[in-house]
Z-matrix of the N, CA and C atoms (Angstrom, degrees):
N
C 1 1.439
C 2 1.462 1 112.15
N 3 1.338 2 114.91 1 122.92
C 4 1.533 3 122.10 2 -176.93
C 5 1.580 4 104.82 3 -83.06
N 6 1.362 5 111.29 4 126.16
C 7 1.468 6 117.57 5 174.63
C 8 1.473 7 111.62 6 -92.92
N 9 1.335 8 115.82 7 122.05
C 10 1.455 9 124.31 8 -178.37
C 11 1.490 10 116.60 9 -110.64
N 12 1.371 11 115.67 10 142.05
C 13 1.397 12 125.69 11 167.60
C 14 1.446 13 116.62 12 -113.50
N 15 1.326 14 123.34 13 150.86
C 16 1.366 15 126.23 14 179.03
C 17 1.518 16 115.18 15 -130.23
N 18 1.364 17 121.53 16 118.55
C 19 1.360 18 128.22 17 -178.89
C 20 1.556 19 100.19 18 -94.41
N 21 1.272 20 121.31 19 129.82
C 22 1.466 21 127.76 20 -177.99
C 23 1.521 22 116.22 21 80.55
N 24 1.371 23 114.01 22 35.94
C 25 1.457 24 123.99 23 -171.20
C 26 1.609 25 112.02 24 -64.28
N 27 1.311 26 117.35 25 -21.48
C 28 1.478 27 116.44 26 -175.43
C 29 1.492 28 108.50 27 -92.68
N 30 1.231 29 124.67 28 -8.83
C 31 1.437 30 122.69 29 175.11
C 32 1.490 31 114.02 30 -77.31
N 33 1.269 32 120.74 31 175.59
C 34 1.411 33 126.95 32 -174.55
C 35 1.558 34 110.37 33 -59.51
N 36 1.376 35 113.90 34 -55.44
C 37 1.500 36 118.02 35 178.37
C 38 1.634 37 113.91 36 -60.67
N 39 1.284 38 117.39 37 -35.90
C 40 1.327 39 124.55 38 178.17
C 41 1.513 40 109.85 39 -66.91
N 42 1.348 41 119.80 40 -43.37
C 43 1.425 42 121.11 41 -179.56
C 44 1.610 43 108.80 42 -64.10
N 45 1.333 44 113.33 43 -41.01
C 46 1.496 45 116.55 44 -174.21
C 47 1.527 46 106.63 45 -70.88
N 48 1.339 47 117.27 46 -37.32
C 49 1.584 48 115.98 47 173.78
C 50 1.457 49 109.26 48 -55.02
N 51 1.376 50 122.85 49 -42.57
C 52 1.405 51 121.83 50 -176.47
C 53 1.491 52 108.20 51 -67.72
N 54 1.314 53 124.48 52 -37.55
C 55 1.472 54 124.07 53 -179.83
C 56 1.508 55 107.67 54 -63.65
N 57 1.280 56 120.01 55 -42.74
C 58 1.502 57 127.02 56 -178.71
C 59 1.582 58 109.68 57 -65.01
N 60 1.348 59 111.56 58 -59.20
C 61 1.478 60 118.41 59 -172.23
C 62 1.510 61 110.79 60 -65.82
N 63 1.303 62 125.31 61 -36.60
C 64 1.417 63 126.98 62 -175.17
C 65 1.540 64 111.05 63 -63.29
N 66 1.293 65 117.82 64 -19.51
C 67 1.454 66 120.55 65 -179.77
C 68 1.566 67 110.66 66 -100.11
N 69 1.366 68 115.74 67 0.46
C 70 1.457 69 113.57 68 179.69
C 71 1.514 70 109.07 69 -88.12
N 72 1.374 71 119.49 70 131.65
C 73 1.456 72 121.01 71 -172.75
C 74 1.440 73 115.09 72 -73.24
N 75 1.253 74 117.61 73 -4.78
C 76 1.523 75 120.55 74 -177.18
C 77 1.477 76 113.24 75 -116.60
N 78 1.385 77 118.15 76 6.50
C 79 1.513 78 122.11 77 -173.99
C 80 1.566 79 109.05 78 -125.22
N 81 1.304 80 118.59 79 129.32
C 82 1.465 81 130.30 80 166.01
C 83 1.417 82 115.04 81 -112.80
N 84 1.320 83 112.98 82 117.77
C 85 1.478 84 116.97 83 178.46
C 86 1.521 85 106.07 84 -82.66
N 87 1.342 86 115.89 85 122.18
C 88 1.435 87 118.93 86 -171.94
C 89 1.568 88 114.40 87 -109.72
N 90 1.285 89 113.10 88 -13.60
C 91 1.477 90 116.97 89 172.70
C 92 1.584 91 113.01 90 -158.85
N 93 1.264 92 114.05 91 170.69
C 94 1.545 93 119.64 92 173.28
C 95 1.538 94 102.48 93 -155.69
N 96 1.433 95 109.80 94 140.10
C 97 1.428 96 117.92 95 173.63
C 98 1.472 97 110.23 96 -113.19
N 99 1.359 98 117.87 97 140.04
C 100 1.501 99 122.51 98 179.89
C 101 1.549 100 103.60 99 -106.65
N 102 1.293 101 117.45 100 175.12
C 103 1.464 102 121.50 101 -175.61
C 104 1.510 103 106.73 102 -74.63
N 105 1.327 104 116.52 103 150.43
C 106 1.441 105 125.89 104 -178.52
C 107 1.551 106 109.55 105 -60.81
N 108 1.322 107 121.29 106 -21.15
C 109 1.402 108 121.39 107 176.45
C 110 1.495 109 113.97 108 -82.97
N 111 1.294 110 116.68 109 -7.66
C 112 1.516 111 123.32 110 174.33
C 113 1.483 112 110.08 111 -94.54
N 114 1.357 113 115.49 112 162.04
C 115 1.441 114 121.29 113 172.44
C 116 1.523 115 108.34 114 -84.21
N 117 1.332 116 122.47 115 149.04
C 118 1.385 117 124.95 116 167.18
C 119 1.461 118 107.71 117 -52.45
N 120 1.361 119 117.58 118 144.77
C 121 1.472 120 119.70 119 -172.85
C 122 1.484 121 106.29 120 -154.94
N 123 1.339 122 116.64 121 145.58
C 124 1.553 123 121.81 122 175.59
C 125 1.544 124 106.66 123 -66.41
N 126 1.319 125 113.33 124 146.34
C 127 1.405 126 118.45 125 179.09
C 128 1.536 127 116.15 126 -58.07
N 129 1.411 128 114.45 127 -35.98
C 130 1.463 129 116.96 128 -179.52
C 131 1.503 130 112.89 129 -68.43
N 132 1.335 131 118.29 130 -23.14
C 133 1.415 132 124.13 131 174.85
C 134 1.503 133 116.21 132 -65.58
N 135 1.381 134 111.35 133 -29.96
C 136 1.462 135 120.95 134 -179.49
C 137 1.564 136 108.34 135 -91.40
N 138 1.335 137 118.58 136 -36.33
C 139 1.487 138 123.84 137 177.14
C 140 1.481 139 108.81 138 -133.05
N 141 1.327 140 116.58 139 87.36
C 142 1.547 141 124.57 140 -170.74
C 143 1.578 142 107.30 141 -51.00
N 144 1.337 143 117.30 142 -39.13
C 145 1.551 144 118.74 143 -170.69
C 146 1.531 145 113.04 144 -69.55
N 147 1.389 146 117.88 145 -5.44
C 148 1.497 147 113.72 146 173.66
C 149 1.492 148 113.79 147 -100.56
N 150 1.314 149 116.59 148 12.62
C 151 1.431 150 123.82 149 172.69
C 152 1.546 151 114.62 150 -52.18
N 153 1.180 152 121.96 151 118.33
C 154 1.532 153 121.12 152 -176.27
C 155 1.501 154 115.02 153 91.96
N 156 1.386 155 111.24 154 -10.79
C 157 1.492 156 115.69 155 -176.14
C 158 1.636 157 108.69 156 -107.99
N 159 1.286 158 114.90 157 -40.21
C 160 1.474 159 126.35 158 -179.01
C 161 1.469 160 113.97 159 -128.91
N 162 1.274 161 116.29 160 122.66
C 163 1.511 162 119.87 161 -170.60
C 164 1.506 163 112.86 162 -128.76
N 165 1.325 164 115.20 163 96.78
C 166 1.533 165 120.61 164 174.86
C 167 1.516 166 110.64 165 -163.43
N 168 1.240 167 114.91 166 154.14
C 169 1.463 168 119.15 167 173.43
C 170 1.493 169 110.81 168 -88.68
N 171 1.263 170 120.25 169 128.83
C 172 1.464 171 128.94 170 177.03
C 173 1.518 172 108.15 171 -77.44
N 174 1.345 173 119.46 172 106.45
C 175 1.577 174 123.03 173 -173.09
C 176 1.508 175 104.10 174 -78.62
N 177 1.265 176 111.65 175 152.49
C 178 1.467 177 121.94 176 175.80
C 179 1.590 178 111.64 177 -96.20
N 180 1.263 179 118.59 178 10.76
C 181 1.411 180 124.15 179 170.08
C 182 1.545 181 110.87 180 -140.94
N 183 1.265 182 117.36 181 149.51
C 184 1.486 183 121.44 182 -175.02
C 185 1.538 184 106.27 183 -67.81
N 186 1.312 185 117.93 184 132.60
C 187 1.464 186 124.63 185 175.17
C 188 1.432 187 100.39 186 -112.97
N 189 1.373 188 123.59 187 106.55
C 190 1.380 189 124.65 188 -176.05
C 191 1.539 190 114.23 189 -69.39
N 192 1.437 191 111.00 190 -29.14
C 193 1.470 192 111.26 191 179.55
C 194 1.655 193 108.66 192 -68.02
N 195 1.302 194 120.34 193 -20.77
C 196 1.461 195 119.37 194 173.25
C 197 1.556 196 106.87 195 -73.45
N 198 1.269 197 121.70 196 -42.00
C 199 1.464 198 123.87 197 179.98
C 200 1.479 199 107.32 198 -63.47
N 201 1.237 200 122.75 199 -34.65
C 202 1.527 201 120.48 200 178.63
C 203 1.552 202 113.87 201 -60.94
N 204 1.407 203 113.78 202 -31.13
C 205 1.474 204 121.00 203 -179.31
C 206 1.544 205 111.57 204 -77.58
N 207 1.311 206 118.51 205 -14.23
C 208 1.459 207 120.19 206 -177.24
C 209 1.534 208 112.65 207 -90.39
N 210 1.400 209 114.21 208 152.86
C 211 1.473 210 118.09 209 173.75
C 212 1.526 211 108.58 210 -92.26
N 213 1.223 212 117.12 211 -35.40
C 214 1.511 213 121.83 212 -177.85
C 215 1.539 214 112.42 213 -136.22
N 216 1.289 215 111.38 214 141.10
C 217 1.512 216 116.46 215 179.81
C 218 1.578 217 109.24 216 -118.75
N 219 1.310 218 111.68 217 128.29
C 220 1.432 219 120.58 218 178.17
C 221 1.595 220 107.29 219 -95.46
N 222 1.236 221 122.40 220 134.48
C 223 1.380 222 127.73 221 -179.57
C 224 1.464 223 107.71 222 -112.75
N 225 1.291 224 123.35 223 101.14
C 226 1.506 225 130.54 224 -175.58
C 227 1.508 226 101.12 225 -108.79
N 228 1.271 227 122.81 226 58.50
C 229 1.417 228 124.39 227 -171.96
C 230 1.556 229 109.00 228 -123.01
N 231 1.281 230 119.68 229 161.46
C 232 1.487 231 125.22 230 177.12
C 233 1.434 232 110.55 231 -63.20
N 234 1.296 233 115.72 232 154.99
C 235 1.471 234 124.65 233 177.66
C 236 1.525 235 105.69 234 -53.86
N 237 1.301 236 120.68 235 141.85
C 238 1.484 237 129.03 236 177.42
C 239 1.534 238 109.89 237 83.03
N 240 1.247 239 122.05 238 -12.84
C 241 1.487 240 123.12 239 -176.34
C 242 1.590 241 106.34 240 -93.39
N 243 1.252 242 115.29 241 -40.96
C 244 1.493 243 117.26 242 -172.73
C 245 1.567 244 110.16 243 -64.16
N 246 1.362 245 117.11 244 -33.93
C 247 1.436 246 114.11 245 -178.31
C 248 1.572 247 114.48 246 -67.87
N 249 1.361 248 115.99 247 -13.36
C 250 1.478 249 117.25 248 177.77
C 251 1.582 250 110.68 249 -72.90
N 252 1.234 251 115.58 250 -20.17
C 253 1.528 252 121.39 251 -172.06
C 254 1.514 253 110.52 252 -106.17
N 255 1.279 254 119.75 253 -26.86
C 256 1.502 255 125.02 254 -175.14
C 257 1.437 256 109.83 255 -57.13
N 258 1.363 257 131.76 256 -53.05
C 259 1.419 258 125.67 257 -177.82
C 260 1.560 259 111.09 258 -54.43
N 261 1.259 260 118.79 259 -45.04
C 262 1.501 261 121.19 260 -176.22
C 263 1.538 262 109.26 261 -68.74
N 264 1.250 263 118.74 262 -41.15
C 265 1.474 264 121.06 263 177.92
C 266 1.526 265 110.55 264 -63.26
N 267 1.378 266 118.09 265 -48.97
C 268 1.401 267 120.28 266 -179.17
C 269 1.563 268 111.75 267 -66.76
N 270 1.375 269 124.91 268 -25.86
C 271 1.272 270 128.58 269 177.55
C 272 1.553 271 109.11 270 -63.77
N 273 1.354 272 112.68 271 -33.99
C 274 1.449 273 120.46 272 179.15
C 275 1.519 274 114.40 273 -84.16
N 276 1.420 275 112.55 274 9.39
C 277 1.430 276 121.36 275 176.22
C 278 1.599 277 114.06 276 61.58
N 279 1.303 278 116.44 277 35.36
C 280 1.514 279 118.53 278 -179.21
C 281 1.567 280 103.99 279 -100.00
N 282 1.334 281 112.09 280 151.70
C 283 1.505 282 119.78 281 170.22
C 284 1.510 283 108.61 282 -77.94
N 285 1.429 284 118.02 283 140.35
C 286 1.435 285 119.57 284 -179.03
C 287 1.464 286 109.03 285 -123.74
N 288 1.305 287 116.91 286 142.96
C 289 1.451 288 124.39 287 170.45
C 290 1.440 289 105.82 288 -124.36
N 291 1.326 290 115.39 289 109.81
C 292 1.496 291 120.87 290 -177.38
C 293 1.402 292 112.33 291 -105.11
N 294 1.351 293 120.81 292 121.38
C 295 1.443 294 125.99 293 -175.71
C 296 1.554 295 112.10 294 -82.97
N 297 1.311 296 114.31 295 -11.95
C 298 1.486 297 117.88 296 -176.39
C 299 1.581 298 103.44 297 -79.61
N 300 1.426 299 109.86 298 -178.22
C 301 1.427 300 119.26 299 174.12
C 302 1.625 301 114.73 300 -90.60
N 303 1.398 302 110.39 301 6.65
C 304 1.437 303 113.76 302 -170.12
C 305 1.585 304 115.43 303 -57.92
N 306 1.354 305 117.00 304 -32.61
C 307 1.423 306 127.49 305 -177.20
C 308 1.637 307 110.55 306 -120.12
N 309 1.251 308 118.79 307 10.13
C 310 1.462 309 120.43 308 -176.85
C 311 1.474 310 115.47 309 -74.42
N 312 1.299 311 120.36 310 -32.23
C 313 1.464 312 124.63 311 -179.30
C 314 1.514 313 114.18 312 -102.97
N 315 1.323 314 114.66 313 127.99
C 316 1.353 315 121.82 314 173.78
C 317 1.481 316 117.05 315 -70.22
N 318 1.349 317 114.98 316 -23.46
C 319 1.461 318 122.32 317 173.96
C 320 1.450 319 112.62 318 -92.97
N 321 1.225 320 122.25 319 110.38
C 322 1.404 321 124.66 320 -175.83
C 323 1.511 322 116.98 321 -60.96
N 324 1.366 323 112.60 322 -33.11
C 325 1.412 324 120.33 323 176.11
C 326 1.507 325 114.86 324 -63.25
N 327 1.331 326 112.90 325 -31.13
C 328 1.548 327 111.32 326 174.09
C 329 1.497 328 113.89 327 -74.61
N 330 1.347 329 112.04 328 -36.13
C 331 1.564 330 113.98 329 174.32
C 332 1.560 331 111.38 330 -58.00
N 333 1.335 332 112.35 331 -49.00
C 334 1.451 333 122.17 332 -170.73
C 335 1.606 334 107.65 333 -70.30
N 336 1.229 335 117.43 334 -31.31
C 337 1.473 336 122.01 335 177.30
C 338 1.626 337 110.74 336 -63.45
N 339 1.392 338 113.93 337 -39.74
C 340 1.434 339 116.32 338 -170.76
C 341 1.495 340 112.91 339 -102.77
N 342 1.464 341 118.15 340 -18.55
C 343 1.407 342 120.12 341 176.38
C 344 1.454 343 116.64 342 -123.68
N 345 1.280 344 122.85 343 -86.45
C 346 1.479 345 123.72 344 177.13
C 347 1.477 346 108.87 345 -162.41
N 348 1.296 347 113.31 346 178.66
C 349 1.444 348 119.41 347 179.57
C 350 1.551 349 112.06 348 -61.01
N 351 1.333 350 116.87 349 130.12
C 352 1.429 351 121.29 350 -176.90
C 353 1.534 352 110.54 351 -82.32
N 354 1.421 353 115.30 352 132.49
C 355 1.461 354 117.40 353 -174.70
C 356 1.520 355 114.17 354 -86.60
N 357 1.340 356 114.73 355 -18.29
C 358 1.529 357 120.30 356 -177.92
C 359 1.466 358 111.29 357 -136.03
N 360 1.352 359 121.83 358 58.51
C 361 1.514 360 120.99 359 -174.07
C 362 1.552 361 110.03 360 -68.04
N 363 1.339 362 122.33 361 -13.42
C 364 1.463 363 121.63 362 179.10
C 365 1.491 364 110.13 363 -67.93
N 366 1.309 365 121.72 364 -17.29
C 367 1.465 366 121.86 365 177.10
C 368 1.614 367 115.08 366 -89.58
N 369 1.257 368 114.24 367 -13.33
C 370 1.431 369 116.32 368 178.15
C 371 1.511 370 117.99 369 -56.53
N 372 1.268 371 114.08 370 -33.73
C 373 1.453 372 120.21 371 -178.25
C 374 1.594 373 111.88 372 -65.51
N 375 1.357 374 112.76 373 -21.07
C 376 1.504 375 115.52 374 -178.31
C 377 1.518 376 108.04 375 -92.41
N 378 1.221 377 122.18 376 -10.45
C 379 1.438 378 120.27 377 -174.88
C 380 1.600 379 114.15 378 -75.06
N 381 1.261 380 109.96 379 144.83
C 382 1.538 381 116.42 380 176.72
C 383 1.444 382 108.35 381 -119.57
N 384 1.299 383 115.58 382 124.11
C 385 1.502 384 125.03 383 -176.10
C 386 1.541 385 108.52 384 -93.19
N 387 1.387 386 113.13 385 139.17
C 388 1.470 387 116.79 386 178.26
C 389 1.317 388 118.24 387 118.82
């Protein structure tokens, strides 16, 4: 069983990830994080249809001990936010699937033209798009 965590679980992409992953026979969602601007909230209050299926509180600050227990981390975060977490997640030797554009472009100039200055361009070479 693959243990997954989701950063940005309360947003549209995060909620859709939950709907997809909860039906996968080899995946268990073990945590979700919401924005620091939000209150910590039970997953069933974000996605009522998972009540009785998934049981955890989505914290509004990153708990790295939870990340340690996961095999894979999904980043369902806005552009320029994912890159703030990737170095620490990779340092913990976790697989990352980032839904933002932060690691989508091999050419840093393209990213910075459309988004913002990249805070960890040294990781772009390891990204796989698709």
